[in-house]
Residue, then its C-alpha position, 0 to 999 in steps of 0.5 A: x500500500x505504501x508504494x501505491x500511495x507514494x506513486x499516486x502522490x507523484x502522479x497527482x500533478x502530471x505536468x510536473x512529471x511529464x512522460x518522455x515524449x517517445x513513450x507517449x502515444x504515437x498511434x494517431x496521425x499527426x501525434x508526432x507533430x502535435x505533441x512530439x510523441x515518438x517511437x520507443x526503442x525496440x527492446x527485441x533489437x537490443x542486447x538481453x531484450x532490454x532497451x536502455x532508455x528512460x521509462x520515467x519522467x526525468x525527475x522521478x528516475x531514481x525514485x524507487x517505490x517498492x520495498x520488499x517484504x522479508x522473504x526470499x522470493x520478494x528479495x530475489x525479485x528486488x535484487x533483479x529489479x536493482x540489477x535491471x535499474x543499474x543496467x538501464x540507467x548506468x547508475x548505482x541503485x540507491x533506495x528511496x528514503x520514505x521517512x516522510x511517508x504518506x499515511x492515508x490512515x492518519x489523515 
């Protein structure tokens, strides 16, 4: 729930966090000219089938919402996520500090 509320909080003002243009819909004629929409890199043409491109708004890159529970499966997935982040963005993974967490039950 905490991850969801943090992400929802960041999504409240989409103009503050615009999606990369190449990830915006280019499905209708003129989208490229009207909004600067474009084509994302085809992951199947890339090593490991992973496209090294930004998937988040620039100011949200490096903000990580998921905090795994203390069990082997979730910790394994989290380890894979961290490795994927390092591969795509070519920068170290630094967990986000949610000490100012959003608590919907105490509002």
